[in-house]
MDTraj code that builds the backbone (N, CA, C; nanometers):
import mdtraj as md
import numpy as np

residues = "MET LYS THR ILE THR ILE VAL SER VAL VAL ASP VAL VAL GLY ALA LEU THR THR ASP SER LEU GLU ASN ASN ILE TYR LEU LEU ASP ASN ASN LYS ASN GLY GLY SER SER GLU LEU ALA THR GLU THR LEU LYS THR LYS VAL ASN LYS GLY ASP THR LEU LEU TRP THR ILE MET PRO MET GLU PRO GLU SER TYR SER ALA ILE ALA ASN ILE GLU ILE ASP LYS ALA VAL CYS GLU PRO LYS GLN LEU THR TYR GLU GLY SER ASP VAL THR TYR TRP SER ALA THR ILE LYS LYS ASP PHE ILE GLU ALA PRO TYR SER ILE HIS PHE LYS LEU GLY ASN LYS GLU HIS VAL VAL LYS PRO ASN LYS ASN SER ARG PRO ALA LEU ILE GLY ASN LYS".split()
xyz = np.array([
    [-0.6512, -0.3189, 0.3132],
    [-0.6265, -0.4775, 0.2695],
    [-0.4354, -0.3865, 0.1447],
    [-0.3882, -0.5537, 0.2185],
    [-0.2920, -0.5938, 0.1374],
    [-0.1792, -0.6554, 0.1060],
    [-0.0992, -0.7788, 0.0124],
    [-0.0773, -0.8933, -0.0022],
    [0.0494, -0.8531, 0.1074],
    [0.0406, -1.0105, 0.1573],
    [0.2285, -0.9592, 0.2516],
    [0.2813, -1.1556, 0.1838],
    [0.3496, -1.1565, 0.1567],
    [0.4207, -1.2686, 0.1459],
    [0.4800, -1.3200, 0.2361],
    [0.5106, -1.4457, 0.2561],
    [0.5985, -1.5218, 0.3263],
    [0.6709, -1.6299, 0.3154],
    [0.7910, -1.5931, 0.2860],
    [0.9116, -1.6824, 0.2518],
    [0.9657, -1.6975, 0.3266],
    [1.0090, -1.8444, 0.3429],
    [1.0344, -1.9641, 0.4300],
    [1.1772, -1.9740, 0.3279],
    [1.2810, -1.9409, 0.3800],
    [1.3850, -1.9724, 0.2667],
    [1.4708, -2.1053, 0.3830],
    [1.5021, -2.2549, 0.3073],
    [1.5340, -2.3688, 0.3501],
    [1.6450, -2.3971, 0.3475],
    [1.7461, -2.4207, 0.4744],
    [1.8703, -2.5545, 0.4041],
    [1.8357, -2.6795, 0.3753],
    [1.7739, -2.7166, 0.2655],
    [1.7801, -2.8286, 0.2917],
    [1.8239, -2.9485, 0.3971],
    [1.9067, -2.9309, 0.3155],
    [2.0289, -3.0950, 0.3912],
    [2.0994, -3.0347, 0.4948],
    [2.0750, -2.8831, 0.5812],
    [2.1086, -2.8964, 0.7220],
    [1.9457, -2.9438, 0.7387],
    [1.9069, -2.9601, 0.7234],
    [1.6943, -2.9817, 0.8301],
    [1.7015, -3.1494, 0.7724],
    [1.7270, -3.2020, 0.6610],
    [1.7359, -3.3375, 0.6734],
    [1.8453, -3.4232, 0.7626],
    [1.9432, -3.3546, 0.7435],
    [2.0856, -3.4213, 0.8581],
    [2.0664, -3.4053, 0.9460],
    [1.9922, -3.2950, 1.0039],
    [1.9564, -3.2339, 1.2027],
    [1.8091, -3.3278, 1.2486],
    [1.7003, -3.3613, 1.1162],
    [1.6266, -3.3912, 1.1595],
    [1.5543, -3.2598, 1.1864],
    [1.5796, -3.1555, 1.2114],
    [1.4999, -3.0234, 1.2063],
    [1.5360, -2.8997, 1.1067],
    [1.4598, -2.7975, 1.1430],
    [1.4593, -2.7142, 1.1527],
    [1.5797, -2.6577, 1.2206],
    [1.5087, -2.6297, 1.3581],
    [1.6700, -2.5326, 1.4340],
    [1.7255, -2.4699, 1.3587],
    [1.7732, -2.3527, 1.3260],
    [1.9026, -2.3073, 1.2594],
    [1.9279, -2.3984, 1.1915],
    [1.8107, -2.3736, 1.0698],
    [1.8249, -2.4008, 0.8994],
    [1.6610, -2.3826, 0.8256],
    [1.6326, -2.2710, 0.8899],
    [1.5144, -2.2268, 0.8155],
    [1.4917, -2.0430, 0.9250],
    [1.5197, -1.9282, 0.7586],
    [1.4677, -1.8016, 0.8020],
    [1.4056, -1.7509, 0.6715],
    [1.2526, -1.7128, 0.8077],
    [1.1421, -1.6738, 0.8167],
    [1.1405, -1.5315, 0.7032],
    [1.0630, -1.4873, 0.6516],
    [1.1565, -1.3333, 0.5687],
    [0.9649, -1.2800, 0.5491],
    [0.9319, -1.1672, 0.5459],
    [0.8277, -1.0933, 0.4333],
    [0.8343, -0.8881, 0.4573],
    [0.8084, -0.9158, 0.3602],
    [0.7899, -0.8044, 0.3045],
    [0.6620, -0.6858, 0.3566],
    [0.6570, -0.6402, 0.4723],
    [0.6130, -0.6454, 0.5587],
    [0.7129, -0.5525, 0.6519],
    [0.8020, -0.5439, 0.6924],
    [0.8498, -0.4910, 0.7493],
    [0.8036, -0.3739, 0.7731],
    [0.8490, -0.1904, 0.6733],
    [0.7325, -0.1156, 0.7581],
    [0.5602, -0.0964, 0.7818],
    [0.5289, -0.2078, 0.7531],
    [0.3920, -0.2269, 0.8572],
    [0.3585, -0.2505, 0.9729],
    [0.4660, -0.3258, 0.9995],
    [0.5168, -0.3703, 1.1557],
    [0.5825, -0.5345, 1.1725],
    [0.6010, -0.5607, 1.1031],
    [0.6492, -0.7106, 1.0480],
    [0.8056, -0.7159, 1.2093],
    [0.8066, -0.8516, 1.2387],
    [0.9651, -0.8219, 1.3377],
    [1.0229, -0.9615, 1.3080],
    [1.1207, -1.0084, 1.4405],
    [1.1855, -1.0776, 1.3878],
    [1.2002, -1.2035, 1.2656],
    [1.2177, -1.0628, 1.1327],
    [1.2690, -1.1272, 1.0277],
    [1.3639, -1.1887, 1.0080],
    [1.4083, -1.3106, 0.9400],
    [1.5675, -1.3997, 0.9141],
    [1.5387, -1.5002, 1.0394],
    [1.4430, -1.5077, 1.0674],
    [1.3865, -1.5955, 1.2341],
    [1.3538, -1.7634, 1.1687],
    [1.3135, -1.8147, 1.2494],
    [1.1698, -1.9563, 1.2727],
    [1.0814, -1.8417, 1.3721],
    [1.1303, -1.7685, 1.4202],
    [0.9916, -1.7031, 1.4622],
    [0.9334, -1.6487, 1.4228],
    [0.9033, -1.5573, 1.3103],
    [0.8978, -1.4228, 1.2863],
    [0.6990, -1.4355, 1.2603],
    [0.6881, -1.2829, 1.3448],
    [0.5876, -1.2115, 1.3233],
    [0.5735, -1.1075, 1.2599],
    [0.4911, -1.1708, 1.1936],
    [0.4608, -1.0960, 1.0504],
    [0.2622, -1.0513, 1.0468],
    [0.2796, -0.8696, 1.1051],
    [0.2011, -0.7837, 1.0974],
    [0.1299, -0.7795, 1.0228],
    [-0.0557, -0.8319, 1.0531],
    [-0.1406, -0.8046, 0.9539],
    [-0.2389, -0.7299, 0.9614],
    [-0.4030, -0.7279, 0.8924],
    [-0.5079, -0.6679, 0.9493],
    [-0.5990, -0.7263, 0.8815],
    [-0.6878, -0.7691, 0.9475],
    [-0.8215, -0.7756, 0.8655],
    [-0.8433, -0.8248, 0.7277],
    [-0.8133, -0.8671, 0.6457],
    [-0.8941, -0.8297, 0.5164],
    [-0.7514, -0.8315, 0.3696],
    [-0.6127, -0.8554, 0.4582],
    [-0.4539, -0.8494, 0.3962],
    [-0.4741, -1.0096, 0.3618],
    [-0.3833, -1.0599, 0.2184],
    [-0.4134, -1.1526, 0.2203],
    [-0.2111, -1.1892, 0.2367],
    [-0.2457, -1.3553, 0.2485],
    [-0.0563, -1.3433, 0.2692],
    [-0.1083, -1.4941, 0.1725],
    [0.0350, -1.4748, 0.1390],
    [0.0910, -1.5865, 0.0824],
    [0.2402, -1.6466, 0.1511],
    [0.2323, -1.7891, 0.1014],
    [0.3350, -1.8427, 0.1528],
    [0.4072, -1.9105, 0.0646],
    [0.5667, -1.8859, 0.0894],
    [0.6861, -2.0004, -0.0272],
    [0.7649, -2.0308, -0.0334],
    [0.7901, -2.1211, -0.0485],
    [0.9793, -2.1577, -0.0198],
    [1.0775, -2.1329, -0.1073],
    [1.1628, -2.1882, -0.0375],
    [1.2671, -2.1310, -0.1704],
    [1.4359, -2.2137, -0.0522],
    [1.4372, -2.3588, -0.1306],
    [1.5845, -2.3914, -0.0553],
    [1.6692, -2.3513, -0.1146],
    [1.7562, -2.3659, -0.0202],
    [1.9401, -2.2357, -0.0516],
    [2.0090, -2.3403, -0.1574],
    [2.0070, -2.4412, -0.1738],
    [2.0101, -2.5786, -0.2421],
    [1.9053, -2.6588, -0.3534],
    [2.0110, -2.4896, -0.4497],
    [1.8218, -2.5019, -0.5862],
    [1.7435, -2.6851, -0.6130],
    [1.8929, -2.7630, -0.6412],
    [1.8765, -2.9068, -0.6583],
    [1.8026, -2.9592, -0.5516],
    [1.8224, -2.9579, -0.4654],
    [1.7182, -2.9678, -0.3690],
    [1.5581, -2.9969, -0.3568],
    [1.5067, -3.1069, -0.3339],
    [1.3617, -3.0622, -0.3275],
    [1.2535, -3.0358, -0.2122],
    [1.2097, -2.9240, -0.1722],
    [1.1947, -2.8537, -0.1094],
    [0.9942, -2.8054, -0.1312],
    [0.9131, -2.7965, -0.0114],
    [0.7289, -2.7287, -0.1128],
    [0.6851, -2.7480, 0.0357],
    [0.5579, -2.6161, 0.0477],
    [0.4959, -2.6114, 0.2510],
    [0.4532, -2.7898, 0.1680],
    [0.3971, -2.8283, 0.2660],
    [0.3142, -2.9211, 0.2542],
    [0.2230, -2.8832, 0.3304],
    [0.1934, -2.7944, 0.4299],
    [0.0718, -2.7623, 0.5096],
    [0.1082, -2.6299, 0.6236],
    [0.0050, -2.5893, 0.6348],
    [-0.0319, -2.4425, 0.7624],
    [-0.1293, -2.4474, 0.8351],
    [-0.0144, -2.4900, 0.9904],
    [-0.1725, -2.4617, 1.0777],
    [-0.1828, -2.4529, 1.1420],
    [-0.3652, -2.3482, 1.1926],
    [-0.3018, -2.1879, 1.2640],
    [-0.4754, -2.2477, 1.2110],
    [-0.5137, -2.1187, 1.3946],
    [-0.6523, -2.1072, 1.4432],
    [-0.7660, -2.0287, 1.2934],
    [-0.8200, -2.1818, 1.2380],
    [-0.8944, -2.1199, 1.1150],
    [-1.0072, -2.0564, 1.1426],
    [-1.0396, -1.9605, 1.2569],
    [-1.1352, -1.8876, 1.2188],
    [-1.0159, -1.7397, 1.2294],
    [-0.9171, -1.7311, 1.2246],
    [-0.8441, -1.6395, 1.2111],
    [-0.7508, -1.5892, 1.0413],
    [-0.7654, -1.7212, 0.9189],
    [-0.7779, -1.6896, 0.8443],
    [-0.7361, -1.9203, 0.7954],
    [-0.7985, -1.9487, 0.7539],
    [-0.7779, -2.0922, 0.6382],
    [-0.6781, -2.1304, 0.4961],
    [-0.6010, -2.1005, 0.5471],
    [-0.4739, -2.0965, 0.4346],
    [-0.4593, -2.2477, 0.3239],
    [-0.4767, -2.2615, 0.2156],
    [-0.5098, -2.3274, 0.1175],
    [-0.4244, -2.3853, -0.0055],
    [-0.3835, -2.4339, -0.0555],
    [-0.2213, -2.4590, -0.1126],
    [-0.2786, -2.4237, -0.2736],
    [-0.2483, -2.3395, -0.3677],
    [-0.2270, -2.2690, -0.4907],
    [-0.1468, -2.3783, -0.5947],
    [-0.2212, -2.3700, -0.7009],
    [-0.0829, -2.3427, -0.8119],
    [-0.1031, -2.3069, -0.9039],
    [0.0736, -2.1622, -0.9097],
    [0.0984, -2.0705, -1.0245],
    [0.0465, -2.0989, -1.1306],
    [-0.0098, -2.0802, -1.2719],
    [-0.0591, -2.0821, -1.3907],
    [0.0298, -2.1405, -1.4503],
    [0.0556, -2.2030, -1.5207],
    [0.1470, -2.3206, -1.5754],
    [0.2699, -2.3612, -1.5885],
    [0.2625, -2.3762, -1.4220],
    [0.3377, -2.4443, -1.3680],
    [0.3102, -2.5421, -1.2978],
    [0.3701, -2.6669, -1.2387],
    [0.3532, -2.6870, -1.1553],
    [0.4090, -2.6584, -1.0269],
    [0.4250, -2.5313, -0.9718],
    [0.4661, -2.4498, -0.8742],
    [0.4013, -2.4139, -0.7150],
    [0.3818, -2.4833, -0.6501],
    [0.2819, -2.4467, -0.5374],
    [0.3448, -2.3341, -0.4427],
    [0.1515, -2.2677, -0.3830],
    [0.2095, -2.1976, -0.2703],
    [0.0744, -2.1815, -0.1665],
    [0.0772, -2.1133, -0.0920],
    [0.0017, -2.1170, -0.0053],
    [-0.0799, -1.9381, -0.0451],
    [-0.1501, -1.9591, 0.0352],
    [-0.2455, -1.8729, 0.0580],
    [-0.3516, -1.8548, 0.1572],
    [-0.4565, -1.7386, 0.2155],
    [-0.5407, -1.6846, 0.2707],
    [-0.5697, -1.5773, 0.3169],
    [-0.6413, -1.5764, 0.3490],
    [-0.7088, -1.4402, 0.3962],
    [-0.7393, -1.3635, 0.5573],
    [-0.6631, -1.2716, 0.6489],
    [-0.7052, -1.3164, 0.6898],
    [-0.8371, -1.2438, 0.8304],
    [-0.9288, -1.3410, 0.8249],
    [-1.0969, -1.3110, 0.8662],
    [-1.1397, -1.2008, 0.9750],
    [-1.0359, -1.1988, 1.0433],
    [-1.1536, -1.1219, 1.1552],
    [-0.9942, -1.0270, 1.2253],
    [-1.0672, -0.9661, 1.3915],
    [-0.9480, -0.8807, 1.3859],
    [-0.8896, -0.9738, 1.4768],
    [-0.7469, -1.0103, 1.6063],
    [-0.6875, -1.0788, 1.6904],
    [-0.5654, -1.0621, 1.7283],
    [-0.5688, -1.0392, 1.8356],
    [-0.4073, -1.0667, 1.8212],
    [-0.3156, -1.1198, 1.8196],
    [-0.2362, -1.2140, 1.8386],
    [-0.1951, -1.3019, 1.7877],
    [-0.1917, -1.4067, 1.7595],
    [-0.1452, -1.4682, 1.6907],
    [-0.1693, -1.6154, 1.6086],
    [-0.0830, -1.7375, 1.5859],
    [-0.0674, -1.7377, 1.6367],
    [0.0697, -1.8791, 1.6148],
    [0.0562, -2.0566, 1.5647],
    [0.1961, -1.9746, 1.4284],
    [0.1469, -2.0905, 1.3082],
    [0.2291, -2.2190, 1.2292],
    [0.2377, -2.3044, 1.2842],
    [0.3103, -2.4553, 1.2128],
    [0.3068, -2.4631, 1.0767],
    [0.4732, -2.4635, 1.0227],
    [0.4680, -2.5203, 0.8184],
    [0.5313, -2.6224, 0.8100],
    [0.5016, -2.7179, 0.8386],
    [0.4944, -2.8719, 0.7915],
    [0.5307, -2.8269, 0.6260],
    [0.6913, -2.9357, 0.5750],
    [0.7829, -2.9191, 0.5203],
    [0.8063, -3.0512, 0.4959],
    [0.7542, -3.0793, 0.3457],
    [0.8370, -3.1649, 0.2579],
    [0.9820, -3.1978, 0.1695],
    [1.0861, -3.2585, 0.2094],
    [1.1872, -3.1639, 0.2305],
    [1.2806, -3.3197, 0.1407],
    [1.3766, -3.3371, 0.0018],
    [1.4225, -3.4133, -0.0198],
    [1.3146, -3.4943, -0.0537],
    [1.3874, -3.5933, -0.1204],
    [1.3891, -3.6968, -0.2333],
    [1.2910, -3.8192, -0.1661],
    [1.2818, -3.8114, -0.0165],
    [1.1377, -3.8822, 0.0428],
    [1.0414, -3.8659, 0.0658],
    [1.0170, -3.6981, 0.0593],
    [0.9193, -3.6168, 0.0992],
    [0.8554, -3.5932, 0.2357],
    [1.0608, -3.6276, 0.3307],
    [1.0016, -3.6209, 0.4717],
    [0.9675, -3.5143, 0.5213],
    [0.8540, -3.5145, 0.5884],
    [0.7605, -3.3354, 0.6855],
    [0.9047, -3.3626, 0.8053],
    [0.8888, -3.2269, 0.8121],
    [0.9637, -3.1467, 0.9075],
    [0.8550, -3.0333, 1.0189],
    [0.8526, -3.1160, 1.1314],
    [0.8001, -2.9656, 1.1862],
    [0.8353, -2.8324, 1.2643],
    [0.7829, -2.7210, 1.2465],
    [0.8766, -2.6592, 1.3541],
    [0.9166, -2.7117, 1.4552],
    [0.9700, -2.6914, 1.6087],
    [0.9514, -2.6227, 1.7288],
    [0.8774, -2.6112, 1.8140],
    [0.8014, -2.6406, 1.9148],
    [0.6634, -2.5331, 1.8906],
    [0.7156, -2.4260, 1.9852],
    [0.8238, -2.4464, 2.0815],
    [0.8688, -2.3549, 2.1432],
    [0.8962, -2.1830, 2.0219],
    [0.8815, -2.2487, 1.9047],
    [0.9823, -2.1187, 1.8425],
    [0.9330, -2.1029, 1.7037],
    [0.7340, -2.0780, 1.7111],
    [0.6410, -2.0766, 1.6407],
    [0.6385, -1.9293, 1.5772],
    [0.6693, -1.9169, 1.4282],
    [0.6101, -1.8110, 1.3744],
    [0.4419, -1.7494, 1.4102],
    [0.4298, -1.6200, 1.4318],
    [0.3115, -1.6304, 1.4208],
    [0.2358, -1.4712, 1.3613],
    [0.1349, -1.4459, 1.3516],
    [0.0201, -1.2943, 1.3003],
    [0.0546, -1.2406, 1.4077],
    [0.0731, -1.1840, 1.3763],
    [0.0059, -1.0177, 1.4719],
    [-0.1123, -0.9241, 1.4894],
    [-0.2237, -0.9191, 1.5117],
    [-0.3189, -0.8054, 1.4814],
    [-0.3105, -0.7653, 1.5355],
    [-0.4398, -0.6585, 1.5108],
    [-0.4127, -0.4715, 1.5098],
    [-0.5634, -0.4419, 1.6467],
    [-0.6064, -0.5896, 1.7661],
    [-0.6939, -0.5698, 1.8214],
    [-0.7018, -0.5520, 2.0204],
])
top = md.Topology()
chain = top.add_chain()
for i, resn in enumerate(residues, 1):
    res = top.add_residue(resn, chain, resSeq=i)
    for name in ("N", "CA", "C"):
        top.add_atom(name, md.element.get_by_symbol(name[0]), res)
traj = md.Trajectory(xyz[None], top)
């Protein structure tokens, strides 16, 4: 069992200008050696095992721009992401533990971007996914 961090690098200005995450988001994780693929794309495939802990964080390309993960939608039988806050700060992240073996679990990340807390949803045709071992 290991902890896998998934980072969303977001071009906030680009996403707000186009009202789309297409070509404005780059998903990365720290599990390339463990089998993850499509790193630095919006269709990241994160390889996981039952019992692994996932941490989702966000990094805006423009540090002065507001950005946060608003929600993560995934099959609750696979994992149930919860929003948490780093102790002593107001910085949030999302965490979940893989509950069972499975083949593939696509998911959506919803973001609050800019000063109006605009929610931008990923393109349903190009969703990231967790890849299991079943």
